[in-house]
All heavy atoms as an XYZ file, in Angstrom:
975
protein
N       0.860     -1.177     -0.005
C       0.007     -0.015      0.000
C       0.896      1.211     -0.021
O       1.909      1.237      0.655
C      -0.917      0.021      1.207
C      -2.028     -0.994      1.138
S      -3.494     -0.622      2.110
C      -2.888     -0.520      3.735
N       0.468      2.227     -0.709
C       1.181      3.476     -0.797
C       0.690      4.438      0.255
O      -0.537      4.674      0.365
C       0.950      4.077     -2.190
C       1.750      5.354     -2.385
C       1.513      5.883     -3.798
N       2.362      7.049     -4.043
C       2.145      8.240     -3.578
N       1.139      8.491     -2.816
N       2.958      9.239     -3.871
N       1.603      5.020      1.030
C       1.289      6.028      2.027
C       1.042      7.385      1.339
O       1.925      7.909      0.714
C       2.404      6.132      3.041
C       2.218      7.126      4.178
C       1.005      6.772      5.030
C       3.500      7.138      5.067
N      -0.161      7.900      1.480
C      -0.498      9.212      0.930
C      -0.270     10.338      1.906
O       0.256     11.392      1.557
C      -1.966      9.238      0.462
C      -2.385      8.162     -0.559
C      -3.852      8.189     -0.732
C      -1.624      8.368     -1.867
N      -0.666     10.120      3.153
C      -0.509     11.109      4.218
C      -0.119     10.442      5.525
O      -0.696      9.405      5.841
C      -1.816     11.908      4.439
C      -2.020     12.996      3.430
C      -3.333     13.715      3.672
N      -3.795     14.259      2.415
C      -4.483     13.588      1.514
N      -4.871     12.329      1.749
N      -4.836     14.098      0.374
N       0.798     11.034      6.204
C       1.242     10.538      7.527
C       0.749     11.543      8.593
O       1.106     12.694      8.533
C       2.764     10.384      7.564
C       3.377      9.933      8.913
C       2.909      8.516      9.248
C       4.917      9.994      8.826
N      -0.060     11.065      9.494
C      -0.594     11.938     10.572
C       0.240     11.688     11.817
O       0.136     10.647     12.435
C      -2.078     11.584     10.834
C      -2.959     11.911      9.677
N      -3.790     13.051      9.685
C      -3.192     11.321      8.494
C      -4.454     13.111      8.574
N      -4.095     12.047      7.834
N       1.059     12.673     12.165
C       1.916     12.594     13.337
C       1.120     13.306     14.475
O       1.375     14.462     14.762
C       3.233     13.259     13.071
C       4.044     12.580     11.940
C       5.033     13.528     11.331
C       4.715     11.341     12.479
N       0.186     12.577     15.055
C      -0.709     13.173     16.038
C      -0.037     13.440     17.363
O      -0.223     14.450     17.988
C      -1.949     12.268     16.198
C      -2.657     12.019     14.885
C      -3.718     10.924     15.077
C      -3.327     13.284     14.391
N       0.749     12.445     17.855
C       1.497     12.574     19.101
C       2.660     11.573     19.044
O       2.556     10.446     19.535
C       0.595     12.276     20.309
N       3.741     12.035     18.378
C       4.848     11.133     18.128
C       6.132     11.941     18.008
O       6.189     12.898     17.232
C       4.631     10.347     16.839
C       5.610      9.244     16.608
C       5.377      7.980     17.145
C       6.787      9.476     15.926
C       6.292      6.939     16.924
C       7.692      8.475     15.692
C       7.451      7.197     16.236
N       7.170     11.532     18.729
C       8.469     12.244     18.688
C       8.249     13.720     18.971
O       7.564     14.077     19.924
N       8.835     14.607     18.126
C       8.692     16.044     18.387
C       7.370     16.634     17.816
O       7.130     17.808     17.936
C       9.857     16.648     17.619
C      10.039     15.696     16.445
C       9.740     14.328     17.014
N       6.541     15.770     17.254
C       5.328     16.245     16.548
C       4.068     16.155     17.362
O       3.826     15.208     18.112
C       5.143     15.444     15.240
C       6.336     15.486     14.319
C       7.135     14.384     14.238
C       6.600     16.589     13.602
C       8.245     14.389     13.353
C       7.680     16.646     12.722
C       8.522     15.541     12.626
N       3.203     17.142     17.169
C       1.853     17.149     17.725
C       0.924     17.664     16.643
O       1.028     18.833     16.218
C       1.747     18.063     18.958
O       2.703     17.622     19.959
C       0.358     18.037     19.533
N       0.018     16.834     16.174
C      -0.967     17.271     15.206
C      -0.438     17.678     13.854
O      -1.003     18.533     13.206
N       0.643     17.103     13.393
C       1.240     17.437     12.089
C       0.836     16.397     11.065
O       0.646     15.246     11.386
C       2.754     17.521     12.186
C       3.269     18.581     13.125
C       2.972     19.987     12.624
O       3.187     20.305     11.457
N       2.442     20.821     13.485
N       0.749     16.863      9.795
C       0.423     15.935      8.697
C       1.481     16.148      7.603
O       1.742     17.246      7.197
C      -0.962     16.196      8.140
C      -1.219     15.273      6.954
C      -2.041     16.009      9.209
N       2.089     15.024      7.168
C       2.999     15.046      6.012
C       2.202     14.522      4.823
O       1.735     13.371      4.856
C       4.219     14.173      6.241
C       5.190     14.632      7.339
C       6.319     13.638      7.464
C       5.727     16.013      7.061
N       2.064     15.324      3.788
C       1.323     14.934      2.577
C       2.328     14.516      1.534
O       3.181     15.300      1.139
C       0.500     16.107      2.107
C      -0.500     15.714      0.994
O      -0.206     14.744      0.308
O      -1.515     16.401      0.876
N       2.250     13.263      1.078
C       3.213     12.726      0.131
C       2.756     12.838     -1.306
O       3.358     12.271     -2.207
C       3.575     11.284      0.476
C       4.285     11.188      1.804
C       3.649     10.596      2.889
C       5.542     11.722      1.986
C       4.277     10.496      4.099
C       6.178     11.621      3.210
C       5.542     11.018      4.266
N       1.705     13.599     -1.552
C       1.301     13.912     -2.920
C       0.370     12.876     -3.567
O      -0.080     11.936     -2.951
N       0.070     13.161     -4.788
C      -0.874     12.368     -5.567
C      -0.347     10.942     -5.785
O       0.893     10.724     -5.801
C      -1.151     13.031     -6.934
N      -1.247      9.998     -6.050
C      -0.883      8.638     -6.237
C       0.046      8.411     -7.422
O       0.794      7.461     -7.486
C      -2.114      7.757     -6.386
N       0.013      9.301     -8.414
C       0.860      9.182     -9.568
C       2.324      9.471     -9.309
O       3.204      9.055    -10.061
C       0.346     10.103    -10.696
N       2.628     10.187     -8.218
C       4.021     10.471     -7.856
C       4.729      9.186     -7.479
O       4.199      8.366     -6.755
C       4.078     11.434     -6.690
C       3.894     12.895     -7.123
C       4.053     13.780     -5.905
O       3.077     14.234     -5.385
N       5.275     14.036     -5.521
N       5.943      9.036     -7.916
C       6.711      7.844     -7.609
C       7.808      8.084     -6.593
O       8.226      7.213     -5.889
C       7.356      7.242     -8.888
C       6.391      6.878     -9.910
C       5.806      5.536     -9.556
N       4.865      5.130    -10.605
C       3.958      4.231    -10.469
N       3.761      3.687     -9.305
N       3.194      3.926    -11.451
N       8.307      9.306     -6.517
C       9.409      9.612     -5.643
C       9.061     10.849     -4.791
O       8.552     11.842     -5.300
C      10.670      9.955     -6.476
C      11.927     10.399     -5.689
C      12.431      9.242     -4.875
C      12.961     10.910     -6.649
N       9.289     10.693     -3.510
C       9.037     11.791     -2.557
C      10.326     12.034     -1.802
O      10.940     11.084     -1.267
C       7.914     11.457     -1.576
C       7.753     12.557     -0.550
C       6.612     11.244     -2.334
N      10.783     13.255     -1.776
C      12.014     13.643     -1.062
C      11.643     14.472      0.162
O      10.913     15.483      0.031
C      12.920     14.465     -2.003
C      14.222     14.942     -1.403
C      15.125     13.766     -1.067
C      14.924     15.898     -2.374
N      12.059     14.031      1.317
C      11.845     14.794      2.568
C      13.174     15.347      3.000
O      14.141     14.629      3.144
C      11.261     13.844      3.645
C      11.096     14.628      4.966
C       9.912     13.247      3.201
N      13.252     16.638      3.166
C      14.504     17.271      3.583
C      14.211     18.361      4.627
O      13.118     18.821      4.806
C      15.229     17.899      2.388
C      14.479     19.029      1.741
N      14.693     20.343      2.070
C      13.466     19.032      0.820
C      13.867     21.096      1.383
N      13.090     20.329      0.605
N      15.241     18.705      5.340
C      15.142     19.773      6.364
C      16.420     19.856      7.155
O      17.316     18.965      7.006
N      16.543     20.862      8.029
C      17.762     21.007      8.795
C      17.877     19.890      9.877
O      16.925     19.132     10.144
C      17.569     22.372      9.479
C      16.115     22.620      9.456
C      15.563     21.907      8.264
N      19.068     19.782     10.472
C      19.280     18.845     11.547
C      18.255     19.107     12.656
O      17.888     20.265     12.933
C      20.677     18.972     12.122
C      21.715     18.445     11.128
O      21.428     17.695     10.213
N      22.986     18.818     11.382
N      17.786     18.011     13.287
C      16.847     18.066     14.402
C      15.453     18.567     14.014
O      14.710     19.000     14.827
C      17.405     18.922     15.562
C      18.730     18.418     16.127
C      18.677     16.998     16.671
O      17.695     16.646     17.330
O      19.664     16.269     16.401
N      15.114     18.481     12.713
C      13.813     18.919     12.252
C      12.766     17.819     12.426
O      11.586     18.087     12.333
C      13.870     19.352     10.771
N      13.180     16.574     12.644
C      12.271     15.466     12.832
C      12.226     14.464     11.665
O      11.340     13.614     11.635
N      13.217     14.534     10.768
C      13.190     13.608      9.638
C      13.337     12.149     10.072
O      12.554     11.300      9.583
C      14.323     13.946      8.660
C      14.252     15.347      8.042
C      15.413     15.633      7.145
C      16.760     15.532      7.796
N      17.066     16.566      8.803
N      14.212     11.838     10.982
C      14.382     10.504     11.458
C      13.153     10.058     12.260
O      12.752      8.877     12.153
C      15.627     10.377     12.320
O      16.802     10.632     11.564
N      12.589     10.931     13.038
C      11.362     10.600     13.766
C      10.255     10.260     12.802
O       9.478      9.294     13.023
C      10.945     11.726     14.684
O      11.866     11.924     15.727
N      10.113     11.033     11.725
C       9.058     10.771     10.740
C       9.308      9.421     10.022
O       8.342      8.667      9.798
C       9.026     11.901      9.687
N      10.547      9.053      9.769
C      10.858      7.781      9.159
C      10.502      6.649     10.129
O       9.904      5.649      9.697
C      12.348      7.716      8.783
C      12.811      6.484      8.053
C      12.059      6.309      6.727
C      14.289      6.548      7.787
N      10.822      6.774     11.407
C      10.448      5.746     12.360
C       8.918      5.676     12.480
O       8.343      4.610     12.652
C      11.053      6.029     13.729
C      12.538      5.704     13.838
C      13.085      5.712     15.231
N      12.883      7.025     15.876
C      13.749      8.064     15.770
N      14.799      7.950     14.999
N      13.536      9.198     16.416
N       8.243      6.823     12.386
C       6.770      6.836     12.452
C       6.161      5.979     11.326
O       5.193      5.310     11.543
C       6.279      8.258     12.424
N       6.739      6.068     10.130
C       6.223      5.277      9.006
C       6.325      3.795      9.330
O       5.398      3.010      9.058
C       6.947      5.643      7.706
C       6.532      6.973      7.174
S       7.263      7.248      5.544
C       8.457      8.515      5.991
N       7.460      3.352      9.866
C       7.643      1.971     10.212
C       6.744      1.587     11.362
O       6.094      0.495     11.355
C       9.100      1.735     10.564
O       9.358      0.418     10.899
N       6.625      2.423     12.385
C       5.774      2.112     13.547
C       4.298      2.062     13.166
O       3.568      1.264     13.715
C       6.010      3.169     14.637
C       7.361      3.004     15.338
O       8.138      2.082     14.985
O       7.667      3.860     16.217
N       3.917      2.873     12.225
C       2.545      2.826     11.732
C       2.239      1.484     11.085
O       1.218      0.857     11.320
C       2.282      3.969     10.752
C       0.886      4.015     10.113
C      -0.202      4.136     11.156
C       0.819      5.224      9.159
N       3.150      0.967     10.318
C       2.971     -0.316      9.674
C       3.074     -1.524     10.603
O       2.325     -2.463     10.479
C       3.954     -0.485      8.499
C       3.664      0.420      7.360
C       4.580      0.115      6.175
N       4.409      1.060      5.093
C       3.552      0.890      4.076
N       2.782     -0.193      4.080
N       3.445      1.768      3.170
N       4.061     -1.477     11.513
C       4.390     -2.688     12.287
C       4.093     -2.584     13.785
O       4.245     -3.555     14.489
C       5.875     -3.046     12.101
C       6.199     -3.279     10.651
C       6.911     -2.343      9.934
C       5.816     -4.464     10.034
C       7.218     -2.581      8.581
C       6.145     -4.723      8.731
C       6.815     -3.769      7.981
N       3.694     -1.417     14.277
C       3.435     -1.245     15.701
C       4.540     -0.407     16.359
O       5.671     -0.462     15.949
N       4.136      0.333     17.377
C       5.083      1.151     18.120
C       5.772      0.241     19.133
O       5.102     -0.386     19.951
C       4.356      2.312     18.826
C       3.648      3.190     17.796
C       5.349      3.133     19.667
C       2.722      4.287     18.386
N       7.119      0.170     19.090
C       7.836     -0.726     20.018
C       7.573     -0.386     21.485
O       7.288      0.751     21.843
C       9.308     -0.475     19.709
C       9.326      0.094     18.337
C       8.017      0.879     18.205
N       7.642     -1.421     22.298
C       7.362     -1.250     23.754
C       8.278     -0.199     24.359
O       7.833      0.624     25.144
C       7.578     -2.616     24.479
C       7.107     -2.631     25.853
C       5.593     -2.442     25.992
O       4.824     -2.813     25.112
N       5.169     -1.847     27.074
N       9.529     -0.186     23.981
C      10.522      0.787     24.536
C      10.860      1.858     23.505
O      12.019      2.198     23.324
C      11.780      0.050     25.000
C      11.534     -0.954     26.077
C      11.016     -0.296     27.354
O      11.439      0.798     27.723
N      10.068     -0.940     27.976
N       9.854      2.417     22.857
C      10.064      3.445     21.836
C      10.822      4.644     22.437
O      10.561      5.090     23.549
C       8.703      3.932     21.292
O       8.922      5.010     20.443
N      11.751      5.142     21.621
C      12.503      6.338     22.042
C      11.806      7.593     21.591
O      12.327      8.703     21.775
C      13.955      6.268     21.544
C      14.014      6.229     20.055
C      15.467      6.092     19.612
N      15.579      6.174     18.194
C      16.714      6.115     17.545
N      17.813      5.944     18.186
N      16.708      6.227     16.216
N      10.703      7.482     20.926
C       9.979      8.675     20.402
C       8.942      9.198     21.357
O       7.952      9.809     20.965
C       9.387      8.308     19.061
C      10.417      8.175     18.024
O      11.111      9.188     17.713
O      10.616      7.062     17.486
N       9.174      9.054     22.661
C       8.262      9.548     23.683
C       8.785     10.807     24.372
O       8.365     11.138     25.472
C       7.995      8.440     24.730
C       9.204      8.158     25.556
O      10.346      8.270     25.100
N       9.015      7.765     26.810
N       9.663     11.534     23.725
C      10.312     12.640     24.381
C       9.417     13.875     24.517
O       9.722     14.792     25.266
C      11.671     13.058     23.798
C      11.706     13.086     22.321
C      11.478     14.256     21.637
C      12.026     11.953     21.547
C      11.557     14.326     20.262
C      12.087     12.010     20.181
C      11.857     13.185     19.532
N       8.286     13.956     23.841
C       7.293     15.027     24.043
C       6.014     14.415     24.595
O       5.412     14.982     25.513
C       7.003     15.779     22.727
C       5.843     16.735     22.915
C       8.259     16.532     22.224
N       5.633     13.284     24.082
C       4.363     12.629     24.483
C       4.694     11.338     25.208
O       5.431     10.513     24.714
C       3.506     12.306     23.255
C       3.279     13.492     22.420
N       2.333     14.482     22.727
C       3.852     13.933     21.244
C       2.365     15.412     21.779
N       3.276     15.119     20.901
N       4.138     11.143     26.440
C       4.401      9.894     27.180
C       3.931      8.690     26.347
O       3.012      8.824     25.531
C       3.579     10.058     28.479
C       3.164     11.450     28.524
C       3.250     12.046     27.167
N       4.494      7.528     26.623
C       4.188      6.315     25.854
C       2.664      6.091     25.708
O       2.209      5.818     24.634
C       4.832      5.086     26.533
C       6.239      4.911     26.139
N       7.229      4.660     27.089
C       6.866      4.927     24.951
C       8.395      4.519     26.484
N       8.232      4.706     25.165
N       1.876      6.186     26.806
C       0.439      5.904     26.649
C      -0.312      6.876     25.698
O      -1.369      6.536     25.177
C      -0.129      6.026     28.048
C       1.026      5.886     28.965
C       2.225      6.449     28.195
N       0.283      8.009     25.417
C      -0.382      9.011     24.552
C       0.094      9.021     23.107
O      -0.407      9.715     22.280
C      -0.201     10.403     25.146
C      -0.887     10.600     26.471
C      -0.564     11.943     27.098
O       0.072     12.809     26.486
N      -0.996     12.145     28.339
N       1.087      8.195     22.785
C       1.655      8.161     21.436
C       0.594      7.687     20.455
O      -0.076      6.709     20.676
C       2.896      7.291     21.403
C       4.039      7.882     22.179
S       5.483      6.778     22.286
C       6.057      6.827     20.598
N       0.488      8.456     19.300
C      -0.552      8.169     18.335
C      -0.105      8.595     16.898
O       0.390      9.699     16.756
C      -1.806      8.950     18.773
C      -3.112      8.593     18.151
C      -3.526      7.158     18.423
C      -4.192      9.556     18.680
N      -0.300      7.680     15.966
C       0.045      7.945     14.555
C      -1.151      7.580     13.691
O      -1.974      6.765     14.052
C       1.142      7.018     14.110
C       2.490      7.019     14.793
C       3.245      5.784     14.428
C       3.224      8.218     14.329
N      -1.191      8.166     12.491
C      -2.210      7.789     11.568
C      -1.671      7.841     10.161
O      -0.636      8.442      9.889
N      -2.365      7.197      9.274
C      -1.975      7.190      7.869
C      -3.142      6.994      6.941
O      -4.132      6.354      7.295
N      -3.018      7.614      5.783
C      -3.993      7.405      4.714
C      -3.237      6.685      3.610
O      -2.225      7.170      3.147
C      -4.561      8.739      4.261
C      -5.344      9.441      5.376
C      -5.770     10.840      4.971
O      -6.430     10.961      3.907
O      -5.423     11.787      5.714
N      -3.777      5.540      3.183
C      -3.100      4.665      2.251
C      -3.993      4.413      1.018
O      -5.206      4.541      1.108
C      -2.817      3.311      2.896
C      -1.852      3.368      4.009
C      -2.278      3.612      5.297
C      -0.481      3.153      3.793
C      -1.393      3.667      6.375
C       0.412      3.219      4.864
C      -0.049      3.438      6.152
N      -3.336      4.037     -0.065
C      -4.067      3.583     -1.240
C      -3.522      2.213     -1.650
O      -2.293      2.053     -1.771
C      -3.877      4.600     -2.394
C      -4.706      4.261     -3.606
C      -4.618      5.348     -4.669
O      -3.621      5.326     -5.422
O      -5.483      6.219     -4.676
N      -4.431      1.255     -1.857
C      -3.974     -0.076     -2.216
C      -3.884     -0.178     -3.755
O      -4.139      0.789     -4.468
C      -4.871     -1.165     -1.624
C      -6.321     -1.155     -2.150
O      -6.570     -0.619     -3.220
O      -7.171     -1.716     -1.457
N      -3.488     -1.320     -4.255
C      -3.254     -1.528     -5.708
C      -4.504     -1.358     -6.537
O      -4.433     -1.002     -7.740
C      -2.671     -2.902     -5.957
C      -1.260     -3.037     -5.518
C      -0.701     -4.339     -5.855
N       0.696     -4.366     -5.400
C       1.529     -5.331     -5.673
N       1.113     -6.343     -6.417
N       2.740     -5.289     -5.212
N      -5.652     -1.559     -5.918
C      -6.936     -1.388     -6.648
C      -7.455      0.035     -6.585
O      -8.550      0.330     -7.080
C      -7.999     -2.358     -6.076
C      -7.777     -3.795     -6.502
C      -6.667     -4.467     -5.702
O      -6.567     -4.201     -4.468
O      -5.913     -5.256     -6.279
N      -6.702      0.927     -5.934
C      -7.085      2.324     -5.792
C      -8.044      2.608     -4.655
O      -8.495      3.748     -4.510
N      -8.268      1.621     -3.799
C      -9.107      1.864     -2.624
C      -8.268      2.589     -1.561
O      -7.126      2.279     -1.361
C      -9.628      0.522     -2.065
C     -10.574     -0.164     -2.981
C     -11.016     -1.493     -2.360
N      -9.794     -2.264     -2.144
C      -9.720     -3.590     -2.431
N     -10.750     -4.223     -2.874
N      -8.598     -4.261     -2.234
N      -8.942      3.492     -0.863
C      -8.259      4.257      0.169
C      -8.623      3.683      1.554
O      -9.769      3.320      1.781
C      -8.666      5.740      0.089
C      -8.270      6.321     -1.247
C      -7.541      7.580     -1.064
N      -7.048      8.040     -2.335
C      -6.621      9.245     -2.551
N      -6.660     10.137     -1.561
N      -6.156      9.602     -3.729
N      -7.625      3.712      2.415
C      -7.775      3.211      3.766
C      -7.204      4.204      4.764
O      -6.037      4.647      4.518
C      -7.081      1.831      3.932
C      -7.483      0.816      2.950
N      -8.607      0.075      3.106
C      -6.910      0.460      1.759
C      -8.726     -0.759      2.052
N      -7.697     -0.538      1.254
N      -7.911      4.553      5.786
C      -7.394      5.433      6.822
C      -7.243      4.627      8.106
O      -8.183      3.982      8.550
C      -8.360      6.603      7.063
O      -8.440      7.415      5.934
N      -6.022      4.682      8.664
C      -5.692      3.856      9.822
C      -5.044      4.659     10.897
O      -4.348      5.673     10.599
C      -4.769      2.710      9.410
C      -5.324      1.764      8.387
C      -4.244      0.876      7.803
C      -6.434      0.902      8.988
N      -5.227      4.265     12.111
C      -4.650      4.899     13.287
C      -3.881      3.863     14.067
O      -4.363      2.755     14.238
C      -5.805      5.478     14.122
C      -5.466      6.349     15.278
C      -4.917      7.686     14.784
C      -6.675      6.591     16.132
N      -2.695      4.217     14.551
C      -1.928      3.293     15.380
C      -1.668      3.975     16.723
O      -1.140      5.046     16.800
C      -0.586      2.977     14.714
C       0.354      2.153     15.511
C       0.037      0.674     15.555
N       0.364      0.066     14.266
C       0.116     -1.221     14.024
N      -0.393     -1.979     14.936
N       0.384     -1.713     12.809
N      -2.092      3.282     17.802
C      -1.808      3.761     19.173
C      -0.745      2.861     19.775
O      -0.510      1.748     19.318
C      -3.090      3.774     20.007
C      -3.640      2.370     20.249
C      -4.849      2.401     21.161
N      -5.262      1.047     21.477
C      -4.690      0.256     22.360
N      -3.663      0.666     23.063
N      -5.124     -0.978     22.572
N      -0.093      3.373     20.804
C       0.872      2.558     21.517
C       0.099      1.693     22.482
O      -0.786      2.104     23.173
C       1.834      3.460     22.314
C       2.808      2.658     23.141
C       4.192      3.132     22.930
C       5.167      2.423     23.803
N       5.018      1.030     24.002
N       0.450      0.425     22.502
C      -0.232     -0.538     23.392
C       0.177     -1.948     23.080
O       1.097     -2.198     22.273
N      -0.576     -2.885     23.654
C      -0.240     -4.322     23.479
C      -1.243     -5.031     22.590
O      -0.901     -5.936     21.864
C      -0.159     -5.029     24.814
C       0.992     -4.513     25.637
C       0.989     -5.251     26.992
N       1.955     -4.664     27.884
C       3.101     -5.250     28.211
N       3.389     -6.432     27.705
N       3.937     -4.638     29.013
N      -2.519     -4.660     22.631
C      -3.560     -5.356     21.858
C      -4.381     -4.393     21.039
O      -4.645     -3.263     21.499
C      -4.471     -6.133     22.823
C      -3.717     -7.171     23.622
O      -2.958     -7.954     23.045
N      -3.944     -7.219     24.913
N      -4.801     -4.822     19.910
C      -5.658     -4.012     19.014
C      -5.186     -2.591     18.865
O      -5.892     -1.633     19.140
C      -7.093     -4.036     19.519
N      -3.910     -2.448     18.458
C      -3.308     -1.094     18.376
C      -3.563     -0.440     17.024
O      -3.338      0.735     16.863
C      -1.834     -1.144     18.663
O      -1.177     -1.938     17.641
C      -1.510     -1.644     20.049
N      -3.984     -1.205     16.029
C      -4.292     -0.668     14.698
C      -5.790     -0.509     14.569
O      -6.552     -1.497     14.661
C      -3.721     -1.540     13.592
C      -3.839     -0.983     12.165
C      -2.995      0.298     12.042
C      -3.397     -2.018     11.151
N      -6.243      0.728     14.323
C      -7.663      1.029     14.288
C      -8.026      1.672     12.956
O      -7.225      2.294     12.310
C      -8.030      2.029     15.392
C      -7.572      1.632     16.802
C      -7.722      2.812     17.728
C      -8.360      0.442     17.304
N      -9.279      1.465     12.561
C      -9.828      2.192     11.428
C      -9.987      3.656     11.830
O     -10.275      3.927     12.997
C     -11.184      1.613     10.997
C     -11.119      0.178     10.545
C     -12.563     -0.347     10.306
C     -10.280     -0.020      9.280
N      -9.778      4.565     10.915
C      -9.809      5.971     11.279
C     -10.678      6.797     10.287
O     -10.880      6.347      9.170
C      -8.389      6.583     11.303
N     -11.128      7.892     10.756
C     -11.827      8.884      9.902
C     -11.233     10.252     10.289
O     -11.627     10.840     11.286
C     -13.342      8.849     10.152
C     -14.086      9.842      9.328
O     -13.471     10.613      8.573
O     -15.343      9.851      9.405
N     -10.239     10.695      9.489
C      -9.506     11.910      9.847
C     -10.328     13.195      9.622
O      -9.934     14.263     10.015
C      -8.181     11.955      9.116
C      -7.257     10.903      9.591
C      -6.932      9.810      8.812
C      -6.700     10.971     10.845
C      -6.114      8.810      9.222
C      -5.838      9.952     11.344
C      -5.560      8.906     10.503
N     -11.519     13.056      9.007
C     -12.393     14.215      8.840
C     -13.083     14.560     10.156
O     -13.502     15.672     10.381
C     -13.423     13.944      7.745
N     -13.205     13.567     11.056
C     -13.826     13.771     12.358
C     -12.819     14.339     13.329
O     -11.617     14.160     13.186
C     -14.373     12.448     12.880
C     -15.498     11.892     12.124
C     -16.049     10.636     12.763
N     -15.512     10.284     14.034
C     -15.494      9.063     14.531
N     -15.969      8.070     13.866
N     -14.994      8.810     15.700
N     -13.327     14.975     14.357
C     -12.429     15.560     15.398
C     -11.739     14.418     16.165
O     -10.590     14.582     16.587
C     -13.210     16.441     16.338
N     -12.415     13.336     16.418
C     -11.835     12.203     17.182
C     -11.678     11.033     16.184
O     -12.609     10.362     15.831
C     -12.770     11.808     18.303
C     -12.293     10.608     19.134
C     -10.949     10.864     19.775
O     -10.727     11.976     20.324
O     -10.129      9.952     19.754
N     -10.415     10.749     15.755
C     -10.207      9.796     14.693
C     -10.244      8.335     15.085
O     -10.239      7.464     14.232
C      -8.816     10.158     14.145
C      -8.137     10.778     15.281
C      -9.199     11.472     16.107
N     -10.319      7.995     16.383
C     -10.230      6.593     16.791
C     -11.467      5.840     16.348
O     -12.592      6.379     16.383
C     -10.033      6.480     18.292
N     -11.315      4.606     15.953
C     -12.420      3.784     15.512
C     -12.309      2.362     15.921
O     -11.642      2.012     16.908
N     -12.923      1.440     15.151
C     -12.912      0.026     15.427
C     -11.561     -0.578     15.049
O     -10.873     -0.019     14.192
C     -14.009     -0.666     14.604
C     -15.410     -0.193     15.033
O     -15.605      0.051     16.228
O     -16.291     -0.114     14.128
N     -11.202     -1.707     15.638
C      -9.957     -2.368     15.252
C      -9.947     -2.703     13.750
O     -10.983     -3.045     13.167
C      -9.936     -3.631     16.093
C     -10.824     -3.330     17.265
C     -11.887     -2.407     16.745
N      -8.802     -2.544     13.128
C      -8.647     -2.877     11.697
C      -8.719     -4.393     11.556
O      -8.192     -5.135     12.372
C      -7.321     -2.376     11.180
N      -9.429     -4.846     10.532
C      -9.512     -6.308     10.315
C      -8.150     -6.892      9.948
O      -7.264     -6.228      9.424
C     -10.490     -6.449      9.136
C     -10.507     -5.131      8.454
C     -10.111     -4.124      9.475
N      -7.952     -8.201     10.275
C      -6.629     -8.845     10.028
C      -6.174     -8.749      8.570
O      -4.992     -8.583      8.323
C      -6.890    -10.312     10.406
C      -8.057    -10.273     11.356
C      -8.908     -9.114     10.904
N      -7.110     -8.834      7.626
C      -6.675     -8.730      6.217
C      -6.104     -7.362      5.855
O      -5.216     -7.244      5.051
C      -7.798     -9.121      5.249
C      -9.047     -8.326      5.384
C     -10.060     -8.872      6.417
O      -9.753     -9.797      7.181
O     -11.152     -8.323      6.449
N      -6.594     -6.318      6.508
C      -6.085     -4.969      6.277
C      -4.732     -4.823      6.963
O      -3.822     -4.201      6.425
C      -7.063     -3.916      6.779
C      -6.788     -2.494      6.421
C      -6.606     -2.312      4.907
C      -7.890     -1.588      6.877
N      -4.550     -5.439      8.097
C      -3.296     -5.410      8.783
C      -2.210     -6.141      7.950
O      -1.076     -5.662      7.836
C      -3.375     -6.065     10.168
C      -4.242     -5.282     11.134
C      -4.263     -5.913     12.514
O      -3.279     -6.390     13.004
N      -5.437     -5.872     13.158
N      -2.582     -7.244      7.338
C      -1.647     -7.972      6.523
C      -1.305     -7.160      5.253
O      -0.170     -7.179      4.817
C      -2.254     -9.329      6.121
N      -2.295     -6.495      4.706
C      -2.040     -5.636      3.518
C      -1.080     -4.485      3.879
O      -0.185     -4.159      3.093
C      -3.372     -5.078      3.016
C      -3.404     -4.376      1.686
C      -2.938     -5.304      0.600
C      -4.802     -3.862      1.395
N      -1.215     -3.947      5.082
C      -0.418     -2.853      5.514
C       1.058     -3.278      5.673
O       1.964     -2.553      5.301
C      -0.937     -2.311      6.828
C      -0.214     -1.103      7.440
C      -0.328      0.134      6.536
C      -0.762     -0.807      8.803
N       1.274     -4.477      6.215
C       2.640     -4.907      6.458
C       3.189     -5.756      5.297
O       4.370     -6.136      5.355
C       2.667     -5.794      7.740
O       1.954     -6.991      7.542
N       2.401     -5.975      4.279
C       2.788     -6.804      3.142
C       3.237     -8.201      3.567
O       4.029     -8.856      2.935
C       3.908     -6.146      2.324
S       3.461     -4.573      1.658
N       2.748     -8.649      4.718
C       3.058     -9.959      5.241
C       4.455    -10.072      5.854
O       4.881    -11.138      6.201
N       5.112     -8.934      6.004
C       6.476     -8.895      6.549
C       6.467     -8.504      8.043
O       5.494     -7.887      8.499
C       7.345     -7.893      5.814
C       7.534     -8.151      4.303
C       8.295     -6.996      3.692
C       8.284     -9.440      4.094
N       7.523     -8.792      8.730
C       7.729     -8.344     10.108
C       8.616     -7.100     10.077
O       9.195     -6.748      9.031
N       8.736     -6.434     11.182
C       9.549     -5.225     11.298
C      10.971     -5.426     10.799
O      11.520     -4.592     10.111
C       9.568     -4.717     12.744
C      10.408     -3.444     12.941
C      10.413     -3.015     14.363
N       9.123     -2.554     14.812
C       8.641     -1.330     14.631
N       9.363     -0.446     13.931
N       7.467     -1.007     15.080
N      11.576     -6.548     11.124
C      12.980     -6.797     10.742
C      13.153     -7.242      9.298
O      14.273     -7.236      8.805
C      13.584     -7.866     11.665
C      13.632     -7.434     13.101
O      13.740     -6.199     13.356
O      13.539     -8.278     14.017
N      12.034     -7.505      8.630
C      12.133     -7.980      7.240
C      11.912     -6.874      6.187
O      12.138     -7.112      5.034
C      11.073     -9.073      7.020
C      11.321    -10.267      7.884
C      10.147    -11.240      7.818
O       8.978    -10.794      8.017
O      10.400    -12.429      7.573
N      11.441     -5.709      6.586
C      11.063     -4.702      5.597
C      12.261     -3.946      5.088
O      13.305     -3.975      5.470
C      10.014     -3.755      6.138
C      10.486     -2.722      7.119
N      10.767     -3.016      8.428
C      10.740     -1.395      6.982
C      11.165     -1.919      9.033
N      11.170     -0.948      8.151
C-alpha cells in the first residue's frame, strides 16, 4: 500500500502534524530539512505505523508512551483508500480511522487490512 498522508498526532517532536506525500501518480518523494527537524522521527513513524510502536520506543520525548498516536492514509493496488490509526499498546493497536472527524479513533482494523499494511512482513524484514 502506498502512504498518501502521515498523521503525526502525538509522536516524537510532533503534535498534530500531517505530512502529505502527494498524488498517487508520484513515484518519488524527497523529505529534507535542517538537523533536528524530525526527519528520522518521521521515518520511524512510518515503520511504527505499519508494524506497531515498540514497547521501549525512544519517540516519547514530548508525548508519554500511553499518549503516542500515529495515523496514515493509504491507497492499495486497486485504488481503494484506507485510513488507519496506530496507538501505543499491546492489543488491538491498529484502528480504522476517519480523519475528517475531530476524534479519529475507530474500530480495530480487520486482520486482512493489517496484512495488507505490512505486506506480510515483520519489522525486521522490511
